[in-house]
C-alpha positions as CSV (number, residue, x, y, z in Angstrom):
1,M,0.0,0.0,0.0
2,N,1.4,3.4,-1.0
3,I,0.7,6.2,1.5
4,A,1.8,9.8,1.4
5,L,1.3,11.9,4.5
6,T,1.0,15.6,4.9
7,I,0.7,16.8,8.5
8,S,-1.4,19.7,9.6
9,A,-0.3,21.3,12.8
10,K,-0.1,24.8,14.5
11,I,3.4,25.3,15.7
12,T,4.6,27.9,18.2
13,I,8.3,28.7,17.6
14,K,10.2,29.2,20.9
15,S,13.3,30.4,19.2
16,E,14.1,32.2,15.9
17,L,14.7,29.9,12.9
18,F,14.1,30.0,9.2
19,I,11.7,28.0,7.1
20,K,12.2,29.7,3.6
21,M,10.8,32.8,5.2
22,R,11.9,34.1,8.5
23,L,9.6,33.2,11.5
24,K,10.1,35.1,14.7
25,A,9.8,34.0,18.2
26,F,6.2,33.1,19.3
27,E,4.7,33.4,15.7
28,T,2.5,30.7,14.5
29,Y,2.4,28.9,11.3
30,T,0.2,26.2,9.8
31,L,1.5,23.2,8.0
32,Y,-0.6,20.7,6.1
33,L,-0.4,16.9,6.1
34,S,-2.4,15.0,3.6
35,L,-2.9,11.2,3.2
36,Q,-3.2,9.5,-0.1
37,Q,-4.0,5.9,-0.4
38,N,-4.3,3.6,-3.4
39,N,-6.6,0.5,-3.8
40,F,-8.5,1.2,-0.5
41,N,-11.7,0.0,-1.9
42,A,-10.1,-3.4,-2.9
43,L,-9.4,-4.2,0.7
44,S,-11.6,-6.6,2.6
45,T,-13.9,-5.2,5.3
46,E,-11.6,-6.4,8.0
47,Q,-8.6,-4.9,6.2
48,Q,-10.4,-1.5,5.8
49,N,-11.3,-1.4,9.5
50,K,-7.7,-2.1,10.4
51,H,-6.5,0.5,8.0
52,N,-8.8,3.2,9.5
53,F,-7.5,2.5,12.9
54,N,-4.0,2.6,11.7
55,M,-4.7,6.0,10.0
56,K,-6.1,7.6,13.2
57,S,-3.0,6.4,15.0
58,L,-0.8,7.7,12.2
59,N,-2.5,11.2,12.2
60,L,-1.9,11.5,15.9
61,L,1.6,10.3,15.5
62,S,2.4,12.6,12.7
63,V,1.7,15.7,14.8
64,L,4.1,14.5,17.4
65,V,6.7,13.5,14.9
66,L,6.6,16.9,13.0
67,T,7.0,18.6,16.4
68,L,10.0,16.6,17.3
69,F,11.3,17.2,13.8
70,I,11.3,20.8,14.0
71,N,12.7,21.0,17.5
72,S,15.5,18.8,16.4
73,C,16.6,20.9,13.6
74,S,19.8,22.7,14.4
75,D,19.8,25.3,11.7
76,K,17.8,26.8,8.7
77,N,19.4,24.6,6.1
78,D,18.1,21.4,7.8
79,I,14.5,22.9,7.7
80,E,14.7,24.1,4.1
81,D,15.7,20.5,3.1
82,K,12.7,18.9,4.9
83,I,9.7,21.3,4.8
84,I,8.1,23.1,1.8
85,Q,5.8,26.1,2.6
86,Q,2.5,26.2,0.6
87,T,0.9,29.8,0.0
88,I,-1.8,31.4,-2.3
89,D,-0.1,32.7,-5.4
90,A,-2.9,34.8,-6.9
91,I,-6.5,36.0,-6.5
92,K,-8.9,37.2,-9.2
93,I,-12.3,38.8,-9.1
94,T,-14.5,36.7,-11.5
95,E,-15.8,39.9,-13.3
96,E,-13.5,42.5,-14.7
97,E,-16.3,45.0,-15.3
98,V,-19.9,45.5,-14.0
99,T,-22.6,47.8,-15.0
100,L,-25.3,48.6,-12.6
101,N,-28.3,51.0,-12.4
102,I,-28.6,53.4,-9.5
103,G,-29.9,51.5,-6.5
104,D,-28.9,48.2,-7.7
105,S,-26.9,45.6,-5.6
106,H,-24.4,43.0,-6.8
107,T,-22.1,40.6,-5.1
108,L,-18.6,39.9,-6.5
109,T,-16.8,36.5,-6.1
110,I,-13.1,35.6,-6.1
111,K,-11.1,32.7,-7.2
112,H,-7.6,32.0,-5.7
113,S,-4.8,29.7,-6.8
114,P,-3.8,27.1,-5.8
115,E,-7.5,26.3,-5.5
116,D,-7.0,23.5,-2.9
117,L,-5.8,26.0,-0.3
118,P,-8.4,27.4,2.2
119,V,-10.2,30.6,1.3
120,P,-8.4,33.5,3.0
121,E,-10.1,36.6,4.4
122,Y,-10.3,39.5,2.0
123,I,-10.3,43.3,2.3
124,W,-12.6,45.1,-0.2
125,T,-12.3,48.7,-1.1
126,S,-14.1,51.3,-3.4
127,S,-12.0,54.1,-5.1
128,N,-15.1,56.3,-5.2
129,K,-17.6,55.7,-2.3
130,D,-20.0,58.3,-3.7
131,V,-20.5,56.2,-6.8
132,A,-20.7,52.7,-5.1
133,T,-19.8,51.1,-1.8
134,I,-18.8,47.5,-1.1
135,N,-19.0,45.5,2.2
136,A,-16.8,42.8,3.7
137,H,-18.8,40.1,1.8
138,G,-18.1,41.7,-1.6
139,E,-21.6,43.1,-1.9
140,I,-21.7,46.4,-4.1
141,K,-24.3,49.1,-3.6
142,A,-24.7,51.5,-6.6
143,L,-25.4,55.1,-5.3
144,S,-24.9,57.5,-8.1
145,I,-23.9,57.9,-11.8
146,G,-20.2,57.4,-12.4
147,V,-17.3,54.9,-12.3
148,T,-15.5,53.4,-9.4
149,I,-12.7,50.7,-9.0
150,I,-13.3,47.9,-6.6
151,T,-10.1,46.2,-5.2
152,A,-9.9,42.9,-3.3
153,K,-6.8,42.0,-1.3
154,A,-6.0,39.0,0.9
155,K,-5.7,40.2,4.5
156,D,-2.3,38.7,5.5
157,F,-0.4,38.8,2.1
158,G,0.0,40.6,-1.1
159,P,-2.1,39.4,-4.0
160,L,-4.9,41.7,-5.1
161,S,-7.5,42.1,-7.9
162,T,-9.7,44.8,-9.3
163,C,-13.1,45.3,-11.0
164,Q,-14.5,48.4,-12.7
165,V,-18.1,49.2,-11.7
166,N,-20.1,51.6,-14.0
167,V,-23.3,53.1,-12.5
168,I,-25.8,54.3,-15.0
169,P,-29.2,55.9,-14.7
170,I,-32.5,54.1,-14.8
171,E,-33.9,54.8,-18.1
172,V,-37.5,55.8,-18.8
173,T,-39.4,53.0,-20.8
174,S,-42.7,54.9,-21.3
175,I,-44.7,58.0,-20.4
176,K,-48.5,58.2,-20.5
177,L,-50.7,61.2,-20.1
178,S,-53.8,61.2,-17.9
179,E,-56.0,62.0,-21.0
180,N,-55.5,61.4,-24.7
181,A,-58.1,64.1,-25.7
182,V,-59.5,67.1,-24.1
183,K,-62.2,69.5,-25.0
184,L,-62.2,73.0,-23.5
185,I,-64.0,76.3,-23.8
186,A,-61.8,79.3,-24.6
187,G,-60.7,80.8,-21.3
188,E,-60.8,77.6,-19.3
189,T,-57.7,75.8,-17.8
190,H,-57.1,72.1,-17.4
191,Q,-54.4,70.0,-15.6
192,L,-52.8,67.1,-17.4
193,S,-50.6,64.7,-15.3
194,A,-48.0,62.2,-16.6
195,V,-47.2,58.7,-15.5
196,I,-43.6,57.7,-16.0
197,E,-42.4,54.0,-16.1
198,P,-40.6,52.7,-14.3
199,D,-41.4,54.8,-11.2
200,N,-37.8,54.8,-10.0
201,A,-36.4,56.2,-13.3
202,T,-33.5,58.5,-12.7
203,Y,-34.6,61.4,-14.9
204,K,-38.2,62.5,-14.8
205,D,-38.0,66.0,-15.9
206,I,-40.7,66.7,-18.5
207,I,-40.8,69.4,-21.2
208,W,-44.4,70.5,-22.0
209,T,-45.1,72.0,-25.4
210,S,-48.2,73.1,-27.4
211,S,-48.3,72.8,-31.1
212,D,-50.0,76.2,-31.3
213,D,-49.5,78.8,-28.5
214,K,-52.2,81.0,-30.2
215,I,-54.8,78.3,-29.5
216,A,-53.5,76.9,-26.2
217,T,-50.6,77.3,-23.9
218,V,-49.1,74.8,-21.3
219,Y,-46.9,75.0,-18.3
220,N,-46.1,72.0,-16.1
221,G,-49.1,70.2,-17.6
222,N,-51.5,73.0,-16.9
223,I,-53.3,73.9,-20.1
224,T,-54.8,77.4,-20.8
225,A,-57.3,77.4,-23.7
226,V,-56.7,80.8,-25.5
227,K,-59.1,80.7,-28.4
228,E,-61.2,78.4,-30.7
229,G,-59.2,75.8,-32.6
230,N,-57.2,72.6,-32.3
231,A,-53.8,72.0,-30.8
232,T,-51.6,69.1,-29.7
233,I,-50.1,69.2,-26.1
234,T,-46.9,67.1,-25.9
235,A,-45.0,65.8,-22.8
236,Q,-41.4,65.0,-23.8
237,L,-38.9,63.6,-21.3
238,K,-35.9,65.8,-21.1
239,E,-33.3,63.1,-21.0
240,S,-35.1,60.6,-23.2
241,K,-37.0,60.2,-26.5
242,A,-40.1,59.0,-24.7
243,K,-43.1,61.3,-25.2
244,A,-46.9,61.3,-25.1
245,S,-49.5,63.7,-26.5
246,C,-53.0,64.9,-25.9
247,E,-55.3,66.3,-28.7
248,L,-57.0,69.4,-27.6
249,T,-60.3,70.9,-29.0
250,I,-61.2,74.4,-28.0
251,T,-64.6,75.9,-28.5
252,R,-65.8,79.4,-28.0
253,K,-67.5,80.2,-24.7
254,I,-71.1,80.6,-25.7
255,I,-72.8,83.8,-24.3
256,K,-76.3,84.2,-25.5
257,A,-78.2,87.4,-25.4
258,S,-81.5,88.8,-26.7
259,Y,-82.6,92.4,-27.0
260,N,-85.6,94.4,-28.3
261,I,-84.4,97.6,-29.8
262,E,-87.0,100.3,-29.6
263,I,-85.0,103.3,-30.7
264,P,-82.7,102.9,-33.7
265,G,-79.1,103.5,-33.0
266,S,-79.3,102.4,-29.3
267,L,-77.7,99.0,-29.6
268,E,-74.2,99.9,-28.5
269,S,-75.4,101.6,-25.3
270,I,-77.7,98.6,-24.5
271,L,-74.8,96.1,-24.9
272,E,-72.4,98.0,-22.8
273,T,-69.4,95.9,-22.1
274,N,-70.9,92.8,-23.6
275,K,-70.2,93.9,-27.2
276,T,-67.0,91.9,-27.3
277,T,-68.1,88.8,-25.4
278,I,-71.6,87.8,-26.8
279,T,-71.5,84.9,-29.2
280,D,-75.2,84.3,-29.8
281,L,-77.3,87.3,-30.4
282,T,-81.1,87.7,-31.3
283,L,-82.4,91.2,-32.0
284,T,-86.0,92.4,-32.6
285,G,-87.1,95.9,-33.1
286,N,-85.6,98.8,-35.0
287,L,-82.2,99.3,-36.4
288,D,-80.2,101.8,-38.4
289,A,-76.7,102.1,-39.8
290,R,-75.3,102.8,-36.3
291,D,-76.6,99.5,-35.0
292,L,-75.3,97.7,-38.1
293,M,-71.8,99.2,-37.3
294,T,-72.1,97.9,-33.8
295,L,-72.9,94.4,-35.0
296,K,-69.8,94.7,-37.3
297,E,-67.7,95.4,-34.2
298,M,-69.0,92.4,-32.3
299,S,-65.9,90.2,-32.8
300,Q,-67.1,87.1,-30.9
301,L,-70.4,86.7,-32.7
302,I,-71.1,83.2,-34.0
303,T,-74.9,83.2,-34.5
304,L,-76.9,86.3,-35.4
305,D,-80.7,86.4,-35.8
306,I,-82.1,89.8,-37.0
307,N,-84.9,88.3,-38.9
308,D,-87.6,90.2,-36.9
309,T,-85.9,93.8,-37.2
310,K,-86.6,96.7,-39.4
311,I,-83.6,98.7,-40.9
312,H,-84.4,102.4,-41.1
313,E,-82.8,105.1,-43.1
314,F,-80.0,107.1,-41.5
315,K,-78.5,110.3,-42.6
316,T,-75.3,112.2,-41.7
317,N,-74.1,115.5,-43.2
318,D,-72.5,113.7,-46.1
319,L,-74.1,110.3,-46.4
320,T,-77.5,108.6,-46.5
321,F,-77.9,104.9,-45.5
322,N,-80.9,103.4,-47.1
323,S,-83.6,101.5,-45.3
324,D,-83.8,97.7,-45.6
325,E,-80.1,97.6,-46.7
326,L,-77.0,96.3,-44.7
327,L,-73.8,98.1,-44.8
328,E,-71.1,97.4,-47.4
329,R,-68.6,95.0,-45.9
330,N,-71.0,94.6,-42.9
331,F,-69.7,91.3,-41.8
332,E,-66.5,90.9,-43.9
333,N,-63.9,88.6,-42.3
334,S,-66.1,87.9,-39.3
335,I,-66.3,84.5,-37.5
336,L,-70.1,84.2,-38.0
337,E,-71.3,80.7,-38.7
338,E,-75.1,81.3,-39.0
339,V,-77.1,84.4,-39.9
340,K,-80.8,85.2,-40.3
341,L,-81.3,88.4,-42.2
342,P,-84.1,91.0,-41.8
343,K,-87.4,89.9,-43.5
344,E,-87.6,93.1,-45.6
345,L,-84.0,93.3,-46.8
346,T,-83.8,94.2,-50.5
347,V,-80.0,94.3,-51.2
348,I,-77.0,92.2,-50.1
349,P,-74.3,94.9,-50.5
350,A,-70.8,94.3,-51.8
351,Y,-68.4,92.2,-49.6
352,T,-71.2,91.8,-47.0
353,F,-70.0,88.3,-46.1
354,S,-66.7,88.2,-48.0
355,S,-63.9,85.9,-46.6
356,C,-66.3,84.7,-43.7
357,R,-64.5,81.4,-43.6
358,N,-66.6,80.0,-40.8
359,L,-70.0,80.9,-42.4
360,K,-72.1,77.8,-43.0
361,E,-75.7,79.0,-43.4
362,V,-77.4,82.1,-44.4
363,S,-81.1,82.6,-44.8
364,L,-81.9,85.1,-47.6
365,P,-85.3,86.7,-47.2
366,S,-87.7,86.6,-50.2
367,T,-87.5,90.4,-50.6
368,V,-83.9,90.3,-51.7
369,K,-83.6,91.6,-55.3
370,I,-79.9,92.1,-55.8
371,I,-76.8,90.4,-54.6
372,K,-73.8,92.7,-55.2
373,R,-70.3,92.1,-56.1
374,L,-68.1,89.6,-54.0
375,A,-71.0,89.5,-51.3
376,F,-70.2,85.9,-50.4
377,N,-66.8,85.5,-52.1
378,G,-64.3,83.4,-50.2
379,A,-67.0,82.0,-47.7
380,I,-65.3,78.6,-48.1
381,N,-67.5,76.7,-45.7
382,L,-70.9,77.9,-47.0
383,N,-72.6,74.6,-47.6
384,T,-75.4,75.7,-49.9
385,I,-77.8,78.7,-50.3
386,K,-81.3,79.1,-51.5
387,L,-81.7,82.0,-53.9
388,P,-85.1,83.6,-53.3
389,E,-87.8,83.9,-55.9
390,G,-87.8,87.6,-57.0
391,L,-84.0,87.8,-57.2
392,T,-83.1,89.6,-60.4
393,R,-79.4,90.2,-60.5
394,I,-76.2,88.6,-59.2
395,D,-73.0,90.6,-59.6
396,F,-69.3,90.1,-60.1
397,F,-67.9,86.9,-58.3
398,A,-70.8,87.1,-55.8
399,F,-70.5,83.5,-54.8
400,G,-67.0,82.7,-56.2
401,S,-64.7,80.5,-54.3
402,T,-67.4,79.3,-51.8
403,F,-67.1,75.6,-52.8
404,M,-70.9,75.3,-52.2
405,K,-72.4,71.8,-52.7
406,G,-75.6,70.2,-53.7
407,K,-78.0,71.7,-56.3
408,L,-77.9,75.2,-57.6
409,T,-81.3,76.5,-58.7
410,I,-81.2,80.0,-60.3
411,P,-84.8,81.5,-60.0
412,T,-86.6,82.3,-63.2
413,T,-86.6,85.9,-62.2
414,V,-82.9,86.3,-62.5
415,T,-82.1,88.0,-65.8
416,F,-78.5,89.1,-65.4
417,T,-75.3,87.8,-63.9
418,E,-71.9,89.2,-64.1
419,Q,-68.5,87.5,-64.3
420,G,-67.6,84.5,-62.2
421,V,-70.7,84.4,-60.1
422,F,-70.3,80.7,-59.3
423,Q,-66.7,80.1,-60.2
424,Y,-64.9,77.7,-57.9
425,T,-68.0,76.0,-56.5
426,S,-68.8,72.3,-56.0
427,F,-72.4,72.0,-57.1
428,D,-73.2,68.6,-58.5
429,E,-76.4,69.8,-60.2
430,V,-77.3,73.2,-61.8
431,E,-80.7,74.5,-63.0
432,L,-80.4,77.7,-65.0
433,S,-82.9,80.5,-65.4
434,P,-84.5,80.7,-68.9
435,N,-84.6,84.4,-68.5
436,L,-80.9,84.9,-68.7
437,S,-79.8,86.7,-71.8
438,T,-76.4,85.2,-71.7
439,I,-74.4,82.7,-69.7
440,S,-71.9,85.1,-68.4
441,V,-68.1,84.9,-68.4
442,Q,-66.6,82.3,-66.1
443,F,-70.2,81.6,-65.0
444,L,-69.4,78.2,-63.6
445,N,-65.7,78.1,-64.3
446,Y,-63.8,75.4,-62.3
447,S,-66.9,74.0,-60.8
448,R,-65.3,70.6,-60.2
449,K,-68.3,68.3,-59.5
450,V,-71.0,69.2,-61.9
451,K,-71.6,66.4,-64.4
452,K,-74.6,67.7,-66.4
453,I,-75.5,71.1,-67.7
454,I,-79.0,71.7,-69.4
455,I,-79.2,75.2,-70.7
456,P,-82.9,76.1,-71.0
457,E,-84.4,77.9,-74.0
458,G,-83.7,81.6,-73.7
459,P,-80.0,82.6,-73.5
460,T,-78.5,83.6,-76.9
461,K,-74.8,83.4,-76.0
462,I,-72.4,81.4,-73.9
463,E,-69.6,83.7,-72.8
464,A,-65.9,82.9,-72.6
465,N,-64.9,80.3,-70.0
466,A,-68.5,79.9,-68.8
467,F,-68.0,76.2,-68.1
468,G,-64.3,75.8,-68.7
469,N,-62.3,73.4,-66.5
470,C,-65.4,71.7,-65.1
471,E,-63.4,68.5,-64.7
472,S,-66.5,66.3,-64.1
473,L,-68.8,67.7,-66.9
474,E,-69.8,65.0,-69.3
475,Y,-73.2,65.9,-70.6
476,V,-74.4,69.2,-72.2
477,E,-77.6,70.5,-73.8
478,I,-77.4,73.6,-75.8
479,P,-80.9,75.2,-76.8
480,N,-82.0,76.5,-80.1
481,S,-81.7,80.1,-78.7
482,V,-77.9,80.0,-78.4
483,S,-76.3,81.2,-81.6
484,E,-72.8,81.9,-80.4
485,I,-70.3,80.1,-78.1
486,Q,-67.3,82.2,-77.0
487,S,-63.6,81.1,-76.4
488,S,-62.8,78.4,-73.9
489,A,-66.5,78.0,-73.0
490,F,-66.1,74.3,-72.5
491,K,-62.3,74.1,-72.4
492,Y,-60.7,71.0,-70.8
493,C,-64.1,69.4,-69.9
494,P,-64.4,65.6,-70.3
495,I,-67.6,65.9,-72.3
496,V,-68.8,62.7,-74.1
497,E,-72.2,63.8,-75.2
498,I,-73.4,67.2,-76.6
499,H,-77.0,67.8,-77.7
500,V,-77.5,70.9,-79.9
501,K,-81.1,71.8,-80.7
502,R,-80.2,74.5,-83.2
503,V,-80.4,73.5,-87.0
504,T,-77.8,76.2,-87.9
505,P,-74.7,75.4,-86.1
506,P,-73.9,78.0,-83.4
507,I,-70.9,80.1,-84.2
508,I,-67.8,78.9,-82.3
509,K,-65.3,81.6,-81.5
510,D,-62.1,79.7,-81.9
511,S,-60.5,76.3,-81.4
512,S,-60.4,76.7,-77.6
513,T,-64.2,76.9,-77.3
514,L,-64.8,73.1,-77.6
515,N,-61.3,72.1,-76.7
516,I,-62.6,69.2,-74.8
517,K,-60.4,66.4,-73.5
518,D,-61.1,63.8,-76.2
519,K,-63.1,64.7,-79.4
520,S,-62.7,61.2,-80.8
521,I,-65.2,59.7,-78.3
522,C,-67.6,62.7,-78.0
523,K,-70.9,62.3,-79.7
524,I,-72.7,65.3,-81.2
525,Y,-76.4,65.0,-81.3
526,V,-78.0,67.5,-83.9
527,P,-81.4,68.1,-85.4
528,K,-82.4,65.9,-88.3
529,G,-81.1,67.0,-91.6
530,S,-78.4,69.2,-90.1
531,I,-75.3,66.8,-90.0
532,T,-73.8,68.1,-93.2
533,A,-74.0,71.8,-91.9
534,Y,-72.2,70.7,-88.7
535,R,-69.6,68.7,-90.5
536,L,-68.8,71.7,-92.7
537,S,-68.9,74.4,-89.9
538,P,-65.7,75.7,-88.5
539,F,-64.5,73.9,-85.3
540,W,-67.7,71.7,-85.3
541,S,-65.9,69.8,-88.1
542,D,-63.2,68.6,-85.6
543,F,-65.8,66.2,-84.3
544,K,-66.4,62.8,-86.1
545,N,-69.4,61.3,-84.3
546,F,-72.5,63.1,-85.4
547,I,-75.9,61.7,-84.7
548,E,-79.3,63.1,-85.8
549,E,-82.2,63.1,-83.4
């Protein structure tokens, strides 16, 4: 049996001697004795028991022998020849670098070599205790953003090891607002709050912004509604890309008022300070030009009902304001949405509702005879309008650029229209007055949705650009009364069918008159016996598909 023995004993030196390193008097040192045995399992039970007994005896004996051995050594050379010291050569922290969030904890571990030696006691230190600390068990506590070096050193001898610790902020993962959409009345305030996740995020500073400070402002989530409109309120983390938003809709504060005006010219004194705050106003009684001027100055008016009022004549030294007429430019550029006009009104003056971009509905009394130039021009949200029976005249661009929809019916009483009266509208159906002497210049120019035009018997001329650029126009009927069609009257229209009632071809001014998108597919229906005349007539001859009816 091969047996190797290493003795473990604690020795107290009574006199100075050398064992590779100098040991002074009364110092202690631990030696190790290990027993190795081969083929132990191959022994019989009786032999193993006997061996175990011998090992116990041998262990006890070895301590005694080692003690005697050391005491018997006469000098350091004898000891160096007989005893070999075993110490830890190196230690190493298992992680060279660690990254932690503020508030995190983490425990470091150490490996030493030789690995079969007992674990020594270690001393841990941090180069920057403001960033992170470490306790005697190697546990790190991350305190603030930064970098520190952790050092581990064996307590009784030299080997050491280091680890770099990076402490980083806790990033925001999301931000949510207390509301995604808010409706306010102008002048109101409203507080939004933000929820940040995670709750222990390092940086929570929020930058609040409004997409339009003229509509609404915001400070620390507190919204102030300035005026009617829409805006987006955004909460953006200062140190992050995380953000959230809230859609804001602001309406006007509705202040309703009703007054009966007994004495013309007294409206301003009756209103007092309410002139700039009232939004819905109903008046009855008697008005004159002074009251109409007061109405013009009411900047917050949304709804106006003066249907049961009488407008009286008013004179100054130089001017006379007629009865039953509004002022020129009376409501121009106002924010009015709905208006009911006086029952006895006879004239809609020039620019009365020009550029009223919010205007949706106007009730014209049956007494109106004339609508003057640009009266409704640019009222882009005017849905439709009913022209009263008895109307006789519509002036220059009166309804231009209104984009009105639905059906346009021009009363039979209308005998005259000036240039561009319905240019840039969106009517899908048009019924014309038979008493119009001509279809005026740019009458329905750029009316993008109308598909069918039937001109009644009566007009003698279709003026230049009357229906030009009507990009949906496919069907046209031209009566026997029309003898002349001016330049670009149907220019760039996708017409596929024209019915001409006149036996003698109407005079076409030039090639632009019927410069429609595709003449090759357009069918021209003419009276029986007139095909030859049309085929030989200037500019009608450009068409190939003639059909008699």
